[in-house]
N, C-alpha and C positions, 0 to 999 in steps of 0.2 A: 300873727303870721306876718312875715316880712313882705314888703311891697313886691308885686310881681312885675316881670318885664313884659312889655307889650310892643315895643319898638321892633319891627321886623328886620331892621337893618342892624340890630345889636348882635354882637358875636355870641354864639351859643357854646361853641366848643373849638378849641385850638388843637389841630391835629399835627401841625409841624410849625417850624419857625415862620413859614410863609403862608400856610393854608389855614383858613378859619372857616368853620361852618356857621353861617348866620342863622337867625331864626327863620328868615325867608327861605333859605336853602332847606332847612329841616322841614318846613311846611310843604316842600315839594316831594317829600318821602325819601326814606333811606332804606335800602335793601341790602342784605348780606347773604352770600353763599359761603359755606365752609363745612368741611368734613368733621367727623368726630374728633374732638380734641384739638381743633385748629385754633381755638381761642376767640371765636366770634362772640360767645356769651360772656366770657370772663374779660374780654378786651373791649370790643365795640359796645356790647350790651351794657357793660358796667359803666363805660364812659358816658354813653348817651343817657342812661338812667340817672347818673349823678348830675349831668347838665340839666336835664328836665326838672329834677327836684330842686336844684339850686336856683333855677329861674322861676320857682314857685308855680310850675305848671300843675294843673289837675290832669287826671288821666285814667286810662283803663289798661289793665295788664291781664293778658290771657296766660294760663298756666298749663303746662304739659306734665311737669314733674312735681311731686309733692314738695321737694326741697326748695323750689323757687319761691314759695310763700315766705319761708324764713329768710331767703336771700333778700327779698324786698323789704322785709322788716328791718334788716340790717342797713340796706340802702337808705331807707327813710330816717333811721336813727342817725346815721353818719352825716346826713345833710340837713339835720334839723327839721325833719318833716314827719316825725313819728305820730304826731297828732292828726296828720292828714290821711293816714292809712286806714282804709276800710276793707276788710276781708269779707267778701260775699260768699258764704258757704250755706249749708242747710240750716244754720242757726239764724240766718237773716232771711228776708223774704222780698220778692218782687212779683206781685201779681200783675203780669203784663196785660191781662184782659181788663182788669179794673183800671189800670194805669192809662191805657189807650182810650177806653170809653169814657173815663173821667175827664180826660183832656178835651176830647172832641165830640162826645156824645154819639148820636146816630151817624154823624158825619165821619166818625172814626171806624165805621164797619169795615171799609176797604182795608184800612191799616191792620185791623185785627185778622182779617182773612189772610193777608200777606204774612203776618207773624206765624199763623198756623201752617202756611205753606213752607216757611223756612224751617219749621220744626220737622216736617216730613222730609225735606231735602237734607237736613243735617243728619237725620236718622239713617237715611239711605246711604250717605257718604260714610258714616261712622260704622255701619254694619260690616263685619269681616266677610259676610257671605252675600254682599249686595251684588246684584247683576243688573245689566242694562237691558231694559225691556224695549222691544220694538214699539213704535208709535208713542214715544214718551210724551210729546205735546198733547196727545189726546187725553192721556191719563191725568196730566197736570191740569188741563182745562176742565175736565170732568170733576176732579176733586175740588178745584177752586169754585166751580159752580155750586157744588154740594154745600160748601161752607157759606157761600154768599146767600144761599136760601135757608141756612140754619141759624146763623148768628143774629140777623135782624129780628125775627119773631121771638127768640129767646130774650133779647134785650128789651123788646117792647113789652113782653108779658111779665118779666120779672124785675126789670130795672138793672139787671146785671147779667153777665155771661160767665159760666164756669165750664171747666173741661168736662166734669161728669155730666153736666147738662147737655153739652154738645154731643157726647157719645150716646146718651140716652135718647136724645131727640132723633138722631140718625138711625139708631138701631130699632126704634119703634115706628119708623116710616112704613107705609104699606108696600108690600112686595108685589101686589097685583091689584087689579081693579076689583076683583072679587073680595079680597081682604079689606080693601077700602070701604066696601059697602057692608061688610059684616058687622053685626052688633057687638060681637066680642072685641073686635079691634077698636071700635068707637068707644067702648067702655073702658078698655085697659090701656090704650095708647097714650104715652106721655106726649108724643108729638101732637096728637089731637087736642089735648088739654091746653098745650102752649098756643096752638094756632087760635083756639077759641078765645083764650084770654087776650091775645094780641089784637083780636078783632073787636072784642066787646068790652074788656076791662084792662086796657093797657096802662102800665106804669109810665111808659115813655111812648107818646103817640108815634105811630108808624104811618108813613105816607100811604094814602089809599092805593095808589098805582103800584107801589112796591109790595104792599100786602096782597093785592090781587095777583101780581106776578109770582109771588112766593106760593100762594095757594094753588095756582095753576101748575107750577112745577111739581109740587108734591102729589097732586091728584091726577094730572094728565100726562106728565112727562116721566117722572120717576118710575111709576109702576110699569110703564111700557119699555123700559130699558131691559135688554135681554138678561136673563137671570145671572149668567156667568159674568157678564160685564158689570152688572149692578153689584154683584157680590165682591168683585175685585175693587171697585171704587169704595165701597163701604169699608172693606177690610183695610185698605191702604190708608183711609182717613182715621179709623178708630183705633187700630192696633197700636200705632205710635203714640197717639194722644193718651192711650191708657196708661202709659208710663207716668203721666202727670196726676194719676189718681192714687199713686202708691209711693212710699219711700221718700228718697231724698228729693226727687223732682217735685213731688207733691208739697213737701215742706218748703221748698225754695220758691216755687212759682204758682202755687194754687191757694195760698193762704193770705196772710197779711203782707203789707208792703212796708219795708223799713229802708229800702235803698231804691233810688231812682237815678237814671242816667245823668240828670241835670246837676247832681251833686258835684260832678267833676268840673262844671263850669265855675265853681267857687273854690276849687283847690283840692277837692277830695281825690285821692289816688285809690281807685277801686281795684282790688285784686280779686280775680275770679277764682276763689279757693275751691275749685272743682276739677282737680288734675285729671287729665284724660288717661293717665297711666293707672289711676286708682278708681276713678268713677267710670272709666271705660266709655261705652257708648253714651251713657247718661251725661258724662262730663262734656263730651263733644257737643251733644245736643244743647245742654244748658249754656255753654259758653257761646255757641253760635247764636242762640236766641238772644241772650243779653247783649252780645256785641252788635247784633243787627238793630236792636232797639236803641242802643247807645249811638250808633252811626246815624240813624234816622234823626235823633234828637240833635246831634251835631250839625247835620245838614240844614235843619230848620232853625238853627240857633240865631241866625241873623235877623229873624223876624221878631225876636224878643227885645226887651228893653236893653239899653246900652250896658247896664251893669251886668247883664248875663252873658255878654259876648266880648268882653274886653280881654279876659285872661286867656292865654294860650293853653291848649290841652294836647295830650299825646295819646297815641294808641301803640302799645308795646306788645309785640307777639313774637316770642321765641318759640322755635319749632312750629313756625306759622302754618305748616301744612296740616296740623292737627285741627285747627279751627278755621281753615280757609273756607270761604263761601263766595258771595258776590262782592268781594272787596274791591275789584277793579272799578266798579261804578262809584264806590265811595271815594277812592283815591283820585278819580278824575274831578271831583267836585269839592273836596274837603279843604283845599288850600284857603279858599275865601272865608272859611269858618275858623281859621287859625288853628288847624289841627296838624300836628306833626306825627307821622306814621313811621314806625320802625318794624320791619319784618326781618326775621332771621330764619333760615332753613338750611338743610344740608345740600340739596341738589334739586335740579329741575324735575327729575323723575319722581321725587317725593311729592311734588305738586300734581304731576300727572296721575299718580295712583289715588290721590285723595279727591281731586276735583271731579273725575269721572265724566259722564256724559258722552255725547257723540264725538266731541272734539276736545278732549282734555288738553292736548298740546297747545292748541290755539288759545284756549282759555287761560292756561298758565302763562303763555307768552304775553297775552294781553295784560294780565295782572302785573307781571314783572316789569313790563315796559312802562307802566305808569309811574314808577319810582324815578326820580331825577338824580339821585345819588346812589351809586352802586359800590359796594365794598366786597372784595373777593379775598378769601382765605385759602389756605392749603386745602386741596380737594382732590380726591381720587376718581371723581366722575368725569369721564371723557366728554360727555355731552354738555355738562355744565361748564367745563373748562373751555370747550369750543365756543360756547355762547359768550363766555367772559372775553375771550380773545376777539370775537366779532364786535362786542359792545365797545371795548376800548378802542378798537379800530386799527387801521393801517397807517404807517408813516413811511417817509422816504428813508431808506437805509443805504449806507455806503459800505460795500464789501471790498476790502483790500486784496490785491493779488501780488505775488512776489515770485520771481524766478531767477536762478543763478546758474551759470554754466562755465566750464573751463575746458580748453582743448590744448593738446600738445602733440607735436609731430616731429620726427627725426628721419632724415633720408641720407643715404650714402650711395655713391656710385663711382664707377671707373670705366674708362674707354681706352682702347688701343687700336691702332691701325697701321698697316704696312703696304707699300705699293712698289712695283718694279716695272719699268718700261724700257724697252730696247727697240732699236731700229737702225737700219743702214740705208744709205742712199748713194748712188754713183752718178756722177755727172761728168760728161765729156765736154772739155772746153777747147780743144785744139785738135786739128786734124791729125797731127803727128803724135800728140801726147794725150793720153787719157787721164782724167782725175776721178778719184773714188773717195767719197766722204761717208764716214760711219758715225752715227750718234747713239749714245747710251745714256739712260737716266734711272733714278731710283728715289722713291719718297717714303718716309716713315712719319707717323704721328701717334701721340700718346697723351692721355689726359686723365684727370681725377677731379670729382666734385663731392661736396659734403654740405648738408643743410640741416637746420633745426628751427622750429617755430613754436611759440607758446601764446595762448590767448585766454582771457577771462571776460565773461559778460554777465551783468546783473541788471534785471529789469524790475521796475516798481510800477504799480498802477492800481486802479480801483474801478468798480462798477457800481451803479446805483439801481435800486429796484424798490417797488412798493411792497412792503411786508408788514405782518402783524407787529404792533409795538411790543406785545408780549406774546410769545408763542404759547399755544394751549398746554403743551407739556410742562411749561415752567410752573404752572399752578400746582402741579403734582410733585415735581422733583426739586424745586428751588425755594419754595416758601417755608418759613419756619412755622412751627406749631406751638401751641400753648398760649397762655395769656399774653396780651400785648402790653408794652409799657404804658402805664396810665398816669395822668396828672390829676390832681384834685381841683385845680383851678384853671 
């Protein structure tokens, strides 16, 4: 295998003549929104996959469509990484209970319990008929308590924990104080045999205080839980886990272990060959479980020897809504573990519908906000486009204005006047002779005027305002669709 790149300042991908994505930028997370046929998978997805493979990253790839497995086979072959490809399907195995307890022993009980809780959560999200129950924290806390009182005695008594063992232990617990005291229950109960073995002949010693606490729970607390409440707790815990006793999930997660998350630290590209479109709910549960275990391994990677934490790794999730879980927590911490995360999905509502819970919108926004690089493709979702416009932000824009006018006027006029005045006066100047004077007068006037005027005015100007750099509607009407131009180097 070629030497891997570990310098975070090294360029990973050139996206234009001026813009380069460095390894450090990629470790900040990349997220893409794009509608059907917009080119996010064939463009950005292909470019990033090629860049990760050429840089000799190890990684994990979730799969929604069956064809994606062959796509990744081709990617690995094109970039000289065919030997790094590991397809995790039902022909391989990852016994997560053995894995966690083998790493940490009795100290790993808490991690095992959280894995079981993730299975229940993934099943609830994947179910097409899932509904939100009131008092959700109560049911989660009660189920978590049930597992915490189940896994330790099983591990102490047998030296291992299995899904069938968890189910049998819970189902054989006493439903009442009367049943607890009955000879029939004490003779036939699997839980009773396990508790006795944990106390008297343990394979793995169990702390005396923990053993006493477990005994008190099953004999004093559990039987006094109201029947309906206790039944709901037991059903919610065992029904989903029963999937791991049969079929593909049993073969992949309850038998031997041939794949572990740490393989990606040394260059393995693990493809989760459990497409959600063909494995359905089982595919979603399986991928969420392994992704969760892989993320936990990545976050604790820096506690390992130097040779296990030098190579960069990646998490690649196309149609990310299909396997979304508590990824926001991982994104906030994975940069120090040299992990590059790429999520691609169609719209924000796709996350809302899959995340569920009391505040799916807030959870989705928290997830998306953790990514430091955002890529937007053509999209018909108004809410997603509005989010994109807000994320890119506003800038000072100058709007030009122009006005032009012309005026013309013509006026004509004529005036005429006539006047006549007459008068007579007599004056006497001598005693013997008289003088008489008569005065006559006349006046006339006439005139004509004509005028014309023309005028033209043109005004130019501009106004400035703070507006979105890209209007939300532009993402729907102006962006091209289809694959983006790609470069191989």
